[in-house]
Each structure stands twice: as structure tokens, then as C-alpha cells.
DRENDO-1510 file (C-alpha; in Angstrom, 1 decimal, always signed):
<recs>
REC; n; res; u; v; w
REC; 1; MET; +0.0; +0.0; +0.0 .
REC; 2; ALA; +1.4; +3.4; -1.0 .
REC; 3; ASP; +1.9; +6.2; +1.5 .
REC; 4; SER; -1.1; +8.2; +2.5 .
REC; 5; TRP; -1.3; +11.8; +3.7 .
REC; 6; LYS; -3.1; +13.7; +6.4 .
REC; 7; LEU; -4.0; +17.4; +6.1 .
REC; 8; THR; -4.8; +19.0; +9.4 .
REC; 9; ILE; -6.3; +22.6; +9.5 .
REC; 10; ALA; -7.1; +24.5; +12.8 .
REC; 11; CYS; -10.4; +26.1; +12.5 .
REC; 12; THR; -13.2; +27.8; +14.5 .
REC; 13; HIS; -16.8; +26.7; +15.3 .
REC; 14; ALA; -18.1; +28.9; +12.6 .
REC; 15; ASP; -15.8; +27.1; +10.1 .
REC; 16; ALA; -17.1; +23.7; +11.3 .
REC; 17; VAL; -20.7; +24.8; +10.9 .
REC; 18; ALA; -20.1; +26.1; +7.4 .
REC; 19; PHE; -18.2; +23.0; +6.4 .
REC; 20; GLU; -20.8; +20.5; +7.7 .
REC; 21; ALA; -23.8; +22.5; +6.4 .
REC; 22; SER; -22.3; +22.6; +2.9 .
REC; 23; GLU; -21.6; +18.8; +3.1 .
REC; 24; ALA; -18.4; +19.5; +1.1 .
REC; 25; MET; -17.0; +16.4; -0.6 .
REC; 26; PHE; -13.7; +15.7; -2.2 .
REC; 27; GLU; -13.5; +12.7; -4.4 .
REC; 28; ALA; -9.9; +11.9; -3.5 .
REC; 29; ALA; -10.2; +12.4; +0.3 .
REC; 30; THR; -12.1; +11.8; +3.4 .
REC; 31; LEU; -12.7; +15.0; +5.4 .
REC; 32; THR; -14.0; +15.4; +8.9 .
REC; 33; VAL; -14.4; +18.2; +11.4 .
REC; 34; SER; -14.3; +17.8; +15.1 .
REC; 35; GLN; -14.1; +19.8; +18.3 .
REC; 36; ILE; -10.6; +19.2; +19.9 .
REC; 37; ASP; -11.3; +20.8; +23.3 .
REC; 38; ASP; -14.8; +20.4; +24.7 .
REC; 39; ARG; -14.0; +23.2; +27.1 .
REC; 40; ASP; -13.4; +25.7; +24.3 .
REC; 41; ASP; -16.2; +25.9; +21.7 .
REC; 42; GLU; -13.8; +27.7; +19.2 .
REC; 43; ARG; -11.1; +25.0; +19.1 .
REC; 44; TRP; -12.0; +22.8; +16.1 .
REC; 45; GLN; -10.0; +21.2; +13.4 .
REC; 46; LEU; -10.6; +19.8; +9.9 .
REC; 47; GLU; -8.7; +16.6; +9.0 .
REC; 48; GLY; -8.4; +15.2; +5.5 .
REC; 49; TYR; -7.0; +11.8; +4.6 .
REC; 50; PHE; -5.6; +11.4; +1.1 .
REC; 51; GLU; -4.4; +8.4; -0.8 .
REC; 52; HIS; -1.9; +10.6; -2.7 .
REC; 53; LYS; +0.0; +13.7; -1.7 .
REC; 54; PRO; -2.4; +16.7; -2.3 .
REC; 55; ASP; -1.1; +19.5; -4.4 .
REC; 56; ALA; -1.3; +23.2; -3.7 .
REC; 57; ASN; -4.5; +23.6; -5.6 .
REC; 58; THR; -6.2; +20.8; -3.6 .
REC; 59; ILE; -5.1; +22.3; -0.3 .
REC; 60; ALA; -6.4; +25.6; -1.4 .
REC; 61; ALA; -9.7; +24.1; -2.3 .
REC; 62; VAL; -10.0; +22.5; +1.2 .
REC; 63; LEU; -9.1; +25.8; +2.8 .
REC; 64; THR; -12.1; +27.4; +1.0 .
REC; 65; CYS; -14.3; +25.1; +3.3 .
REC; 66; VAL; -13.0; +26.8; +6.4 .
REC; 67; GLN; -13.1; +30.5; +5.6 .
REC; 68; ASN; -11.5; +31.7; +8.8 .
REC; 69; SER; -8.4; +29.6; +8.4 .
REC; 70; LYS; -5.2; +30.5; +6.6 .
REC; 71; ARG; -2.6; +28.4; +4.8 .
REC; 72; SER; -0.4; +28.8; +7.9 .
REC; 73; ASP; -3.1; +26.9; +9.8 .
REC; 74; ALA; -2.7; +23.9; +7.6 .
REC; 75; ARG; -0.2; +21.0; +8.3 .
REC; 76; LEU; +0.5; +18.2; +5.8 .
REC; 77; ASP; +2.0; +14.9; +7.2 .
REC; 78; ARG; +3.0; +11.7; +5.5 .
REC; 79; ILE; +1.5; +8.7; +7.4 .
REC; 80; VAL; +2.4; +5.1; +7.3 .
REC; 81; PRO; +0.5; +2.9; +4.9 .
REC; 82; GLN; -2.9; +2.0; +6.4 .
REC; 83; ASP; -6.6; +2.3; +5.9 .
REC; 84; TRP; -7.1; +6.1; +5.6 .
REC; 85; VAL; -10.9; +5.9; +5.7 .
REC; 86; THR; -10.7; +4.1; +9.0 .
REC; 87; LEU; -8.2; +6.7; +10.3 .
REC; 88; SER; -10.7; +9.4; +9.6 .
REC; 89; GLN; -13.4; +7.5; +11.5 .
REC; 90; GLN; -11.1; +6.9; +14.5 .
REC; 91; SER; -10.6; +10.7; +14.8 .
REC; 92; LEU; -14.3; +11.2; +15.6 .
REC; 93; PRO; -14.5; +11.2; +19.4 .
REC; 94; PRO; -17.6; +9.6; +21.1 .
REC; 95; ILE; -20.5; +12.0; +21.8 .
REC; 96; HIS; -22.5; +11.8; +25.0 .
REC; 97; VAL; -25.9; +13.4; +24.8 .
REC; 98; GLY; -28.3; +12.7; +27.6 .
REC; 99; ARG; -28.5; +8.9; +27.8 .
REC; 100; PHE; -27.1; +8.5; +24.3 .
REC; 101; TYR; -23.5; +7.6; +23.6 .
REC; 102; VAL; -22.7; +7.8; +19.9 .
REC; 103; HIS; -19.4; +6.1; +18.9 .
REC; 104; THR; -17.4; +4.6; +16.1 .
REC; 105; GLU; -16.0; +1.1; +16.1 .
REC; 106; SER; -12.8; +2.4; +17.6 .
REC; 107; PHE; -14.6; +3.5; +20.8 .
REC; 108; ALA; -17.0; +0.5; +21.1 .
REC; 109; HIS; -15.2; -0.5; +24.3 .
REC; 110; THR; -15.8; +2.9; +26.0 .
REC; 111; VAL; -19.6; +2.7; +26.2 .
REC; 112; PRO; -20.7; +3.8; +29.7 .
REC; 113; ALA; -23.0; +1.4; +31.6 .
REC; 114; GLY; -26.7; +2.3; +31.4 .
REC; 115; SER; -26.3; +4.4; +28.3 .
REC; 116; HIS; -28.1; +4.0; +24.9 .
REC; 117; ALA; -25.2; +3.1; +22.6 .
REC; 118; LEU; -25.4; +4.1; +18.9 .
REC; 119; HIS; -22.7; +2.8; +16.6 .
REC; 120; ILE; -22.4; +5.3; +13.7 .
REC; 121; GLU; -19.3; +5.4; +11.4 .
REC; 122; ALA; -18.5; +8.5; +9.4 .
REC; 123; GLY; -19.9; +7.9; +5.9 .
REC; 124; GLN; -21.9; +9.0; +3.0 .
REC; 125; ALA; -25.0; +10.0; +4.9 .
REC; 126; PHE; -25.6; +13.0; +7.2 .
REC; 127; GLY; -25.8; +12.3; +11.0 .
REC; 128; THR; -22.9; +11.1; +13.1 .
REC; 129; GLY; -24.0; +13.0; +16.2 .
REC; 130; SER; -21.2; +15.6; +15.8 .
REC; 131; HIS; -23.3; +18.2; +14.1 .
REC; 132; TYR; -25.3; +20.4; +16.5 .
REC; 133; THR; -28.6; +19.7; +14.7 .
REC; 134; THR; -28.3; +16.0; +15.4 .
REC; 135; HIS; -27.0; +16.7; +18.9 .
REC; 136; GLY; -30.0; +18.9; +19.6 .
REC; 137; CYS; -32.5; +16.3; +18.3 .
REC; 138; LEU; -30.9; +13.5; +20.5 .
REC; 139; TRP; -31.2; +15.8; +23.6 .
REC; 140; THR; -34.8; +16.6; +22.8 .
REC; 141; LEU; -35.8; +13.0; +22.3 .
REC; 142; ASP; -34.1; +12.0; +25.6 .
REC; 143; GLN; -36.1; +14.8; +27.4 .
REC; 144; LEU; -39.3; +13.8; +25.8 .
REC; 145; ALA; -38.9; +10.2; +26.9 .
REC; 146; LYS; -39.0; +11.3; +30.5 .
REC; 147; ARG; -42.6; +12.5; +30.2 .
REC; 148; ARG; -44.1; +11.0; +27.0 .
REC; 149; HIS; -44.7; +7.5; +25.5 .
REC; 150; PHE; -45.0; +7.4; +21.7 .
REC; 151; THR; -46.4; +4.5; +19.7 .
REC; 152; ASN; -46.1; +5.7; +16.1 .
REC; 153; ILE; -42.9; +7.6; +15.1 .
REC; 154; LEU; -41.5; +9.0; +11.8 .
REC; 155; ASP; -37.9; +10.2; +11.2 .
REC; 156; LEU; -38.2; +12.4; +8.1 .
REC; 157; GLY; -34.9; +12.9; +6.3 .
REC; 158; THR; -33.2; +10.2; +8.3 .
REC; 159; GLY; -29.7; +10.4; +6.8 .
REC; 160; SER; -27.6; +7.8; +8.6 .
REC; 161; GLY; -30.6; +6.6; +10.6 .
REC; 162; ILE; -29.3; +7.9; +13.9 .
REC; 163; LEU; -32.5; +9.6; +15.1 .
REC; 164; ALA; -34.7; +6.6; +14.1 .
REC; 165; PHE; -32.3; +4.4; +16.0 .
REC; 166; ALA; -32.5; +6.7; +19.0 .
REC; 167; ALA; -36.3; +6.6; +18.9 .
REC; 168; LYS; -36.2; +2.8; +18.9 .
REC; 169; LYS; -33.9; +2.8; +21.9 .
REC; 170; LEU; -36.3; +5.0; +23.8 .
REC; 171; TRP; -39.6; +3.4; +22.6 .
REC; 172; PRO; -38.7; -0.1; +21.6 .
REC; 173; THR; -42.3; -1.3; +21.1 .
REC; 174; ALA; -43.4; +1.6; +18.9 .
REC; 175; TRP; -44.0; +1.6; +15.1 .
REC; 176; VAL; -40.9; +3.4; +13.8 .
REC; 177; SER; -40.6; +4.6; +10.2 .
REC; 178; ALA; -37.7; +6.5; +8.6 .
REC; 179; SER; -37.4; +8.0; +5.2 .
REC; 180; ASP; -34.9; +10.0; +3.1 .
REC; 181; ILE; -35.1; +11.5; -0.4 .
REC; 182; ASP; -31.5; +10.2; -1.0 .
REC; 183; VAL; -31.5; +6.5; -1.9 .
REC; 184; VAL; -27.8; +6.2; -0.9 .
REC; 185; ALA; -28.8; +7.5; +2.6 .
REC; 186; VAL; -31.5; +4.9; +2.9 .
REC; 187; ASP; -28.9; +2.2; +2.0 .
REC; 188; VAL; -26.5; +3.6; +4.6 .
REC; 189; ALA; -29.2; +3.7; +7.2 .
REC; 190; LEU; -30.0; +0.0; +6.4 .
REC; 191; ASP; -26.4; -0.9; +6.9 .
REC; 192; ASN; -26.2; +1.1; +10.2 .
REC; 193; ALA; -29.4; -0.6; +11.4 .
REC; 194; ARG; -27.7; -4.0; +11.0 .
REC; 195; VAL; -24.6; -2.8; +12.8 .
REC; 196; ASN; -26.8; -1.6; +15.7 .
REC; 197; ARG; -28.8; -4.8; +15.6 .
REC; 198; MET; -32.0; -3.0; +14.7 .
REC; 199; ALA; -34.7; -5.3; +13.2 .
REC; 200; VAL; -35.8; -3.9; +9.9 .
REC; 201; GLY; -39.3; -4.6; +8.6 .
REC; 202; GLN; -42.9; -3.4; +8.8 .
REC; 203; ARG; -44.1; -4.9; +12.1 .
REC; 204; ARG; -44.4; -3.1; +15.4 .
REC; 205; GLY; -40.9; -2.7; +17.0 .
REC; 206; GLU; -39.2; -3.0; +13.6 .
REC; 207; LEU; -37.7; -0.1; +11.7 .
REC; 208; HIS; -39.5; +0.6; +8.4 .
REC; 209; LEU; -37.1; +2.3; +5.9 .
REC; 210; VAL; -38.2; +4.0; +2.6 .
REC; 211; ALA; -36.8; +6.3; +0.0 .
REC; 212; ALA; -39.2; +9.2; -0.6 .
REC; 213; PRO; -39.4; +12.9; -1.1 .
REC; 214; GLY; -41.0; +14.4; +2.0 .
REC; 215; MET; -44.3; +12.6; +3.0 .
REC; 216; ALA; -44.8; +11.4; -0.6 .
REC; 217; HIS; -44.8; +7.6; -0.1 .
REC; 218; ARG; -47.9; +5.4; +0.2 .
REC; 219; SER; -46.6; +3.5; +3.3 .
REC; 220; LEU; -45.8; +6.8; +5.1 .
REC; 221; LYS; -49.3; +8.1; +4.5 .
REC; 222; GLN; -50.9; +4.8; +5.5 .
REC; 223; ARG; -49.0; +4.7; +8.7 .
REC; 224; GLY; -49.8; +8.3; +9.7 .
REC; 225; PRO; -50.8; +10.3; +11.4 .
REC; 226; TYR; -47.8; +10.1; +13.8 .
REC; 227; ASP; -47.7; +11.0; +17.5 .
REC; 228; LEU; -44.0; +11.8; +17.1 .
REC; 229; LEU; -42.5; +13.2; +13.9 .
REC; 230; ILE; -38.8; +14.2; +13.7 .
REC; 231; ALA; -37.6; +16.4; +10.8 .
REC; 232; ASN; -33.9; +17.3; +10.8 .
REC; 233; ILE; -33.7; +18.9; +7.3 .
REC; 234; LEU; -33.2; +22.5; +6.5 .
REC; 235; ALA; -35.2; +25.7; +7.1 .
REC; 236; GLY; -36.3; +26.1; +3.4 .
REC; 237; PRO; -37.7; +22.6; +3.0 .
REC; 238; LEU; -39.3; +22.6; +6.4 .
REC; 239; ILE; -41.3; +25.7; +5.5 .
REC; 240; HIS; -42.1; +24.4; +2.0 .
REC; 241; MET; -43.3; +21.1; +3.3 .
REC; 242; ALA; -45.1; +22.5; +6.3 .
REC; 243; GLY; -48.6; +21.5; +5.0 .
REC; 244; GLY; -47.7; +17.9; +4.4 .
REC; 245; ILE; -45.7; +17.5; +7.6 .
REC; 246; ALA; -48.4; +19.2; +9.7 .
REC; 247; ALA; -51.0; +16.8; +8.3 .
REC; 248; GLY; -48.9; +13.9; +9.2 .
REC; 249; VAL; -48.9; +14.6; +12.9 .
REC; 250; SER; -51.9; +13.5; +15.1 .
REC; 251; THR; -53.7; +15.8; +17.4 .
REC; 252; GLY; -51.7; +16.1; +20.6 .
REC; 253; GLY; -48.7; +14.7; +18.7 .
REC; 254; ILE; -45.2; +16.1; +19.0 .
REC; 255; LEU; -43.1; +17.6; +16.1 .
REC; 256; VAL; -39.3; +18.0; +16.5 .
REC; 257; LEU; -37.8; +20.4; +13.9 .
REC; 258; ALA; -34.1; +20.9; +13.3 .
REC; 259; GLY; -31.6; +21.9; +10.6 .
REC; 260; LEU; -32.4; +25.6; +11.0 .
REC; 261; LEU; -30.2; +28.4; +12.2 .
REC; 262; VAL; -31.2; +30.8; +15.0 .
REC; 263; HIS; -32.3; +33.6; +12.6 .
REC; 264; GLN; -34.6; +31.1; +10.8 .
REC; 265; ALA; -36.3; +29.7; +13.9 .
REC; 266; THR; -39.1; +32.3; +14.0 .
REC; 267; ALA; -40.1; +31.8; +10.3 .
REC; 268; VAL; -40.1; +28.0; +10.6 .
REC; 269; SER; -42.1; +28.0; +13.9 .
REC; 270; LYS; -44.7; +30.4; +12.3 .
REC; 271; ALA; -45.2; +28.0; +9.4 .
REC; 272; TYR; -46.3; +25.4; +11.8 .
REC; 273; GLU; -48.0; +27.5; +14.4 .
REC; 274; SER; -50.3; +28.7; +11.6 .
REC; 275; ARG; -51.3; +25.1; +11.1 .
REC; 276; GLY; -52.3; +24.3; +14.6 .
REC; 277; PHE; -49.0; +23.8; +16.5 .
REC; 278; ARG; -47.8; +25.4; +19.7 .
REC; 279; ARG; -44.2; +25.5; +20.7 .
REC; 280; VAL; -43.4; +23.3; +23.7 .
REC; 281; SER; -39.7; +23.9; +24.1 .
REC; 282; SER; -36.5; +24.7; +22.2 .
REC; 283; HIS; -32.9; +23.7; +22.7 .
REC; 284; ARG; -30.0; +25.6; +21.2 .
REC; 285; LYS; -26.5; +24.2; +20.6 .
REC; 286; GLY; -24.3; +26.8; +19.0 .
REC; 287; ASP; -26.1; +28.5; +16.2 .
REC; 288; TRP; -28.5; +25.6; +15.7 .
REC; 289; PRO; -31.8; +25.4; +17.6 .
REC; 290; THR; -34.0; +22.4; +17.9 .
REC; 291; VAL; -37.7; +23.3; +18.1 .
REC; 292; CYS; -40.3; +21.1; +19.8 .
REC; 293; LEU; -44.0; +21.7; +19.0 .
REC; 294; ARG; -47.3; +20.1; +19.9 .
REC; 295; LYS; -50.3; +19.9; +17.6 .
REC; 296; ILE; -53.4; +21.3; +19.4 .
</recs>
């Protein structure tokens, strides 16, 4: 195996948010961002693993993903031949949110007793728990479980499947559905379900996975309305799909919305309040709020 290369760039929280929100991809590299000091929200870094030594143009392109960083913040190191994808996954530290413990294979031995372990590798679908939107949804679900029991749940825009898995951990006997417009994401979620020993199927207690744009799938409509619907997407689609999403929640049901920035929260909330929802709570992590509403 030829030598591989690691590019490390010091960056800020704002850089990390911009990078993950854009879902920047480089065909010849695996890129990750992570917080390197949980006591300092501004100490982040981007790491890129390359099969071949990146040239100056490639490094410059990566630097465009982290606007507040300069070339002097970048360090390029030759690393001994090994699996550079695995290396990138090992760099993701475990995330402890409420009772959830999100980890990669490298940290499987560190799961605390009594926690809900979620094994999620870095991959092609959004949702490793490191982004504040996923973090906020996990925290909100954990809080909801302390006072509510749900029997029919939908994770809309599931990505890696992490939030659907979290729901199954909290309400194991519920009907749980998960969908994504991206067929690749659904395949990734299916693989992750197997890793997490989640039964996949259409019976109660199993995870029902479908590829669909929004609520536009016969099985999603047939299963609705839902007493818990989670939509971690983006502000624009959340507003655009408000009618369909609102109709998919039962009276008294809970809607968890994420993927929006602080300055977008009011517009998104109003789109649902005008359709019979009332805000129950909100949780903010960085610039990313998670809004919880109840249909009245």
C-alpha cells in the first residue's frame, strides 16, 4: 500500500458549521471536522486523509471550506500505509448526549454502563451526532422520553438513521418509520441498522425504511398520522413542506424540527403555528436550535 497523507487545519466553530452545512465532498479524500477541546467551543479542526499527496490547488480548495483559516493553519503529514478511511473515522470522538452515547468502532469498548449506545461510522449520509442539529435532536428525544410515551414515530430525512435508532432505543415497542429523499442515505441507514442490531421490517418494533421525497410515499401516508415526527432537514424545505408534515402529525402529537439556524427559527415556527401547532420547548446548541411543538 502506498503512503497516504493527512492534512490538518485548525479552525473555528463557525468554520465547522459552514463545512458540515455545505456537506463538502472531495472525491480523493475523506474529510471530517471535530471539536478538539470540549471546554473551548472555538477550538475545532478539519482533518483530511488522502491516498496521494495533495497538491497546492487541492489544499487551497480544502481551505475554502474553512473561511476563517489561513494556509499557515494547515499542516500536511505523510502517514504510514494503512486504511485512511478508518483513520478518519477513528478521529471522531464519542458523543455523550443525555443517555445517548454515539461512537465509532474504535470506541466501542468505551460505552458507559446504562447508556443508549449508537454505533455510527463516518460515511456518505448526514448524521454522526457531531453536528449540532443531530445533537439537539438527540437531547430533545431524551427529554421527551422522560414524560411521554410514543407509539407511532417517523424520522423524516433520516440520513444515517441515527434519530430513528434513538427513537427505537427509547420506545422499543413503537411503530418506527424512517425516510430520506436520497437512496444512498437509505442504504447507509439500512447498513447502520444492521450494525446496531435493529430489526428492519414493517411490524411493530421494527424499523421501516423507505426512500421518498417528504411525505410522498404510500406507506408513510398509510402509517400516519404520527404521534412523534422528527424532521432534521433545512429551514427552506421545512417551510415548503409544512402543510404535508403538519397533516402527518396526530392531534396532541409532537413535532421536532431541526436543521435551521437561529435567525430562521421564527419563520419555521410560524409556518407550523399557523397550522395548529404550539411551541413546547426549544434547545439551542451553538447557532443551531431544535424546536419542539405540539399539535393542538
